[in-house]
C-alpha positions in Angstrom: 34.4 -39.8 43.3 32.1 -37.1 41.9 32.1 -35.3 45.2 35.9 -35.4 45.3 36.2 -34.0 41.8 33.8 -31.2 42.6 35.7 -30.3 45.7 39.0 -30.3 43.8 37.5 -27.9 41.2 36.3 -25.6 44.0 39.7 -25.5 45.6 41.3 -24.8 42.3 38.9 -22.0 41.6 39.5 -20.6 45.1 43.3 -20.7 44.6 43.0 -18.9 41.3 40.9 -16.2 42.9 43.4 -15.7 45.7 46.2 -15.5 43.1 44.4 -12.8 41.3 43.9 -10.8 44.5 47.6 -10.8 45.1 48.5 -9.5 41.6 48.9 -5.7 41.0 46.1 -4.0 39.2 46.3 -3.5 35.4 47.0 0.2 35.8 49.9 -0.4 38.1 51.4 -2.8 35.7 51.1 -0.4 32.8 52.7 2.5 34.6 54.4 1.4 37.8 56.8 4.4 38.0 55.4 7.6 36.4 58.2 9.8 35.0 58.3 13.1 37.0 59.8 14.9 34.0 56.8 14.3 31.8 55.3 16.0 29.9 58.4 17.6 28.4 59.1 20.2 25.7 62.5 21.3 24.3 63.2 23.6 21.4 66.0 25.6 19.8 66.6 29.2 20.8 65.4 31.5 23.6 63.9 35.0 23.8 60.7 35.0 21.8 61.1 31.3 21.1 60.2 30.6 24.8 56.6 31.5 24.0 56.5 28.5 21.8 57.9 26.3 24.6 55.2 27.5 26.9 52.4 27.2 24.4 53.4 23.6 23.6 53.8 22.6 27.3 50.5 24.2 28.3 48.7 22.3 25.6 49.9 19.1 27.2 48.7 20.1 30.6 45.4 21.6 29.7 42.5 19.4 28.6 41.9 19.8 24.9 38.7 18.3 23.4 40.4 17.8 20.1 43.4 15.9 21.5 43.6 12.2 22.3 46.4 10.3 24.0 47.7 9.4 20.5 47.8 13.0 19.1 48.7 15.1 22.2 52.4 15.2 21.4 51.7 16.1 17.7 49.2 18.7 18.7 51.8 20.3 21.1 54.5 20.4 18.4 52.0 22.0 16.0 50.9 24.5 18.6 54.4 25.4 19.6 55.7 25.9 16.1 52.6 27.8 15.0 53.1 30.2 17.9 56.5 31.2 16.5 55.0 31.4 13.0 52.3 33.8 14.3 54.8 35.8 16.4 57.4 35.9 13.6 60.1 34.8 16.1 63.2 36.9 15.3 62.0 37.4 11.8 63.3 33.9 10.9 60.0 31.9 11.4 56.7 32.7 9.7 55.6 35.4 7.3 57.4 38.7 6.8 61.0 37.4 7.2 64.1 36.2 5.3 63.2 37.5 1.8 64.7 35.8 -1.1 66.5 37.6 -4.0 63.1 38.7 -5.4 61.9 39.9 -1.9 59.4 37.0 -1.5 59.1 35.1 1.8 58.5 31.4 1.6 58.1 28.8 4.3 59.5 25.4 5.2 58.1 23.1 7.9 58.3 19.5 9.1 56.3 17.4 11.6 57.1 13.8 12.7 55.3 11.2 14.8 57.7 9.3 17.1 55.5 6.2 17.3 54.9 5.4 13.6 57.9 7.5 12.2 55.3 9.0 9.8 56.1 12.5 8.7 54.8 15.4 6.6 56.6 18.5 5.3 56.4 21.5 3.0 59.2 23.3 1.3 59.1 26.7 -0.4 55.5 27.1 0.6 54.2 30.3 -1.0 51.3 32.6 0.0 50.1 30.5 2.9 51.0 31.4 6.5 50.3 28.1 8.3 53.4 26.1 7.3 53.4 23.6 10.3 49.7 23.0 10.0 50.0 22.3 6.2 52.9 19.9 7.0 50.7 18.0 9.3 48.0 17.8 6.6 50.6 16.3 4.3 51.3 13.7 7.0 47.7 12.9 7.8 45.9 13.5 4.5 48.3 12.0 2.0 50.7 9.1 1.7 53.5 11.5 0.8 56.2 13.0 3.0 57.0 16.3 1.3 55.2 18.8 -1.0 56.9 21.9 -2.4 56.3 25.3 -4.0 53.1 26.3 -5.8 51.7 22.8 -5.8 52.1 22.7 -2.0 50.1 25.9 -1.9 47.4 24.3 -4.1 47.2 21.4 -1.7 47.0 23.8 1.3 44.0 25.6 -0.3 42.3 22.3 -1.1 42.7 21.4 2.6 41.0 24.6 3.6 44.1 26.8 4.5 44.3 30.4 3.4 43.5 32.9 2.2 46.4 33.1 -0.2 48.4 36.3 0.5 51.8 37.8 -0.1 53.9 36.7 2.9 56.2 39.7 2.6 55.6 42.8 4.8 56.6 46.4 4.5 59.6 45.7 6.8 60.8 42.6 4.8 60.5 44.5 1.5 62.5 47.5 2.9 65.2 45.1 4.1 65.3 43.5 0.7 65.5 46.8 -1.1 68.4 47.9 1.2 70.2 44.7 0.4 69.8 45.3 -3.4 71.0 48.9 -3.0 74.1 47.5 -1.3 75.0 45.4 -4.3 73.2 42.3 -3.2 76.2 41.3 -1.0 75.8 38.1 1.1 74.1 36.3 -1.8 74.4 32.6 -2.6 75.5 32.8 -6.2 78.8 31.2 -7.3 80.7 31.1 -10.6 78.1 33.2 -12.6 78.1 36.6 -14.5 78.1 39.4 -13.5 80.4 38.8 -10.5 78.1 38.1 -7.6 80.6 39.4 -5.1 80.2 42.9 -6.7 76.9 43.0 -8.5 73.2 42.1 -8.3 71.6 39.9 -11.0 70.1 38.8 -13.2 72.8 36.2 -13.4 73.9 33.8 -16.2 76.4 31.1 -16.9 79.7 32.4 -18.1 80.4 31.8 -21.8 83.7 30.0 -21.1 82.8 28.4 -17.8 85.5 25.9 -16.7 84.4 24.9 -13.2 81.3 25.5 -11.1 83.1 27.3 -8.3 83.2 26.7 -4.6 81.4 28.6 -1.9 83.9 30.0 0.6 84.0 28.8 4.2 83.1 32.3 5.3 80.0 32.6 3.1 77.5 30.8 5.3 73.8 31.6 5.7 72.8 35.2 6.5 70.2 34.0 9.0 69.2 30.6 10.4 67.2 30.9 13.6 64.9 27.9 12.9 62.5 26.7 15.6 62.9 22.9 16.0 61.0 21.2 18.8 60.7 17.8 20.5 57.8 16.9 22.7 57.1 14.0 25.1 53.6 13.8 26.4 52.6 12.5 29.9 52.3 8.9 28.5 55.7 9.0 26.9 54.5 9.5 23.3 57.0 11.6 21.3 56.8 14.0 18.3 59.0 16.6 16.7 58.8 19.5 14.3 60.5 22.4 12.6 59.4 25.7 11.1 61.4 28.4 9.3 61.3 30.9 6.5 64.8 29.8 5.5 67.9 31.8 4.6 67.7 35.5 3.9 68.4 36.5 0.3 68.4 32.9 -0.9 68.1 31.9 -4.5 64.3 31.7 -5.3 63.3 28.1 -5.0 65.8 27.1 -2.4 64.7 24.6 0.3 67.0 24.1 3.3 67.3 21.5 5.9 64.2 22.4 7.9 61.7 20.1 6.1 64.1 17.3 5.6 63.5 14.3 7.9 66.7 13.6 9.9 68.1 17.1 9.4 65.6 19.7 10.6 64.3 17.3 13.2 63.9 13.6 13.9 62.2 11.5 16.5 61.9 7.8 17.4 59.8 7.2 20.5 61.8 4.0 21.3 64.9 6.2 21.8 64.5 9.9 21.7 64.4 13.0 19.5 66.4 15.9 18.1 65.9 19.4 16.7 68.4 21.4 14.7 69.2 24.9 13.5 72.0 26.4 11.6 73.6 26.5 8.1 70.9 24.3 6.5 72.7 23.8 3.1 75.6 22.2 5.0 73.7 20.5 7.7 71.3 18.5 5.5 74.4 16.8 4.0 75.0 15.1 7.4 71.4 14.4 8.6 72.6 15.5 12.1 69.4 14.8 13.9 69.1 11.3 12.6 72.7 10.8 13.6 72.1 12.1 17.1 69.1 9.8 17.7 71.1 6.8 16.5 73.9 7.9 18.9 71.3 7.7 21.7 70.4 4.2 20.5 74.1 3.3 20.8 74.1 4.3 24.4 75.4 7.9 24.3 74.0 10.5 26.6 72.0 13.3 24.9 75.0 15.7 25.2 77.4 13.1 23.8 75.0 12.4 21.0 74.7 16.0 20.1 78.4 16.7 20.3 79.2 13.7 18.1 76.8 14.9 15.4 78.2 18.4 15.4 81.8 17.1 15.4 81.1 15.2 12.2 80.1 18.5 10.5 83.1 20.4 12.0 85.5 17.8 10.5 84.4 18.8 7.0 83.3 22.4 7.6 85.2 24.0 10.5 83.2 27.3 10.3 79.7 25.8 10.2 77.1 27.5 12.4 75.0 24.7 14.0 72.9 24.0 17.0 71.3 20.7 18.1 69.0 19.9 21.0 68.7 16.2 21.9 66.4 14.5 24.4 66.0 10.8 25.2 62.7 9.1 25.9 63.1 9.7 29.6 63.3 13.4 29.3 67.1 13.7 29.8 68.4 16.4 27.5 71.6 18.0 26.1 72.8 20.1 23.2 75.8 21.1 21.1 76.6 24.0 18.8 79.3 25.6 16.7 80.0 28.9 15.1 77.9 30.8 17.7 76.8 30.7 21.3 73.7 28.5 21.0 70.7 28.7 23.3 67.8 26.3 23.9 64.6 26.3 26.0 62.9 23.5 27.8 60.1 22.8 30.3 59.0 19.7 32.2 56.5 18.7 34.8 59.1 19.2 37.5 59.4 22.9 36.6 57.2 26.0 37.2 58.5 27.9 34.2 60.6 27.5 31.0 64.3 27.5 31.5 67.0 28.6 29.0 70.4 27.0 28.6 73.5 28.5 27.0 75.6 26.1 25.0 79.3 26.9 24.6 80.7 26.7 21.1 82.2 23.3 20.4 84.6 24.8 17.8 86.0 27.1 20.6 86.7 24.0 22.7 88.5 22.4 19.8 90.7 25.5 19.3 91.5 25.5 23.0 92.3 21.8 22.9 94.6 22.2 20.0 96.5 25.1 21.7 96.9 22.9 24.8 98.1 19.8 23.0 99.5 21.1 19.7 97.9 21.2 16.2 98.6 17.6 15.5 95.5 16.4 17.3 92.7 15.1 15.2 89.3 16.7 15.4 
C-alpha cells in the first residue's frame, strides 16, 4: 500500500512537471503581442513644437539612468514640454512671451500620471522658468494638485528651482509697449471705465453700473498656441502634460485652461489621453479633454471623441478657436479643431521621424453642411 501511494505521488508530480513545461513562459503571458506603435508621442501644433515631440520620443528610446518603467512616460512629458519652454515655441510657451497688461510674463503648466490619475499644476507662476518641472514637483512633493502665483514661486524656490528672474525679455517688453501705444486694443476688460475699447487703464467700476457686460463673440484670445502632449511608453504606461504662458495682454492674475485637469490635458491609462489648445477661458468651461477621454470609454474612435468634444463648445460658442489631440491606449489617434486650421505632431515606434497632420476646421464643415441641407439643421 505504501509503495502504491509513493508511486501515485511520483506520477502526480511528473504530470505536474509536464503541465508546467507545456505552459507559456511568464514573459510571454505578460506581453504576448507587443504593440508596434509603442512608444508613442503626440502633441498640439507643428513647426518648432516638433522639437518637443522628438525630445519626448527620444527620451523613451534612449536609456536614461534616472527613469524607471513607472516614470518613463512622465519623464518624456516633462522633457517634451520643457523643450518648448526653453525654445520659447512661437512665443506662446516659456519665458519672454504673451505679456500681460503690465508687461509681465507668467507661466501655467500641468502634468498628469495616467496610472494613478495623480496630477500637479502651477498657475500664474512668476519669475521661475521651469513651469512643467515645478508642476511635477507639486504632484510628487505635495498632496495638492495646483499652486498659483507668488506662493507657487516660493514653493519652487524651496524645491531648488531658480534663480528667480524677470521672465520678460526685450522683445516681449517692446511688444507690450507697442500694444499700449495702440490704445491697449485686444484687451480682456468689459463694462469698466474708461471704455476699454478705446483706452488703456487703470480701470474701475462705473459709478452707475447696471450689468457686468458680455464679451463679444469676436473678442477671443490674442494668442493661444499651448503645447499639450500625451505619451505612451513601450510598456503602455501613459502620461500627459501642458505648458503655456497664457493669453497675451491678459488681466494680471489670469489663469487659463492649461493647468486645469480635464481642460488643458487629461489621461487615463485604462482608456487614453487628450491634449488641448485654444481659447482657454471658454474651453475650461467644458473640460474638453475629460469629455474626449470619456468618449473613448464609450467606444468612440479618437477622431469621433475629439469632434464630439469640440462640437459641444461650438454649440454655445460658434466662433471658439480650439484644437484637441486624442489618442487611445493602443496608440490610435485623431484630432479636431475650430476657428483655425489646427496642426498636430506625432511619432511612434513604427516611424523614422515625427509627422505633422493638418486638421480641417470643424466649424467650416458645419457651415458647408448647413448650406447643403438648409439652416434648420441642428449643430
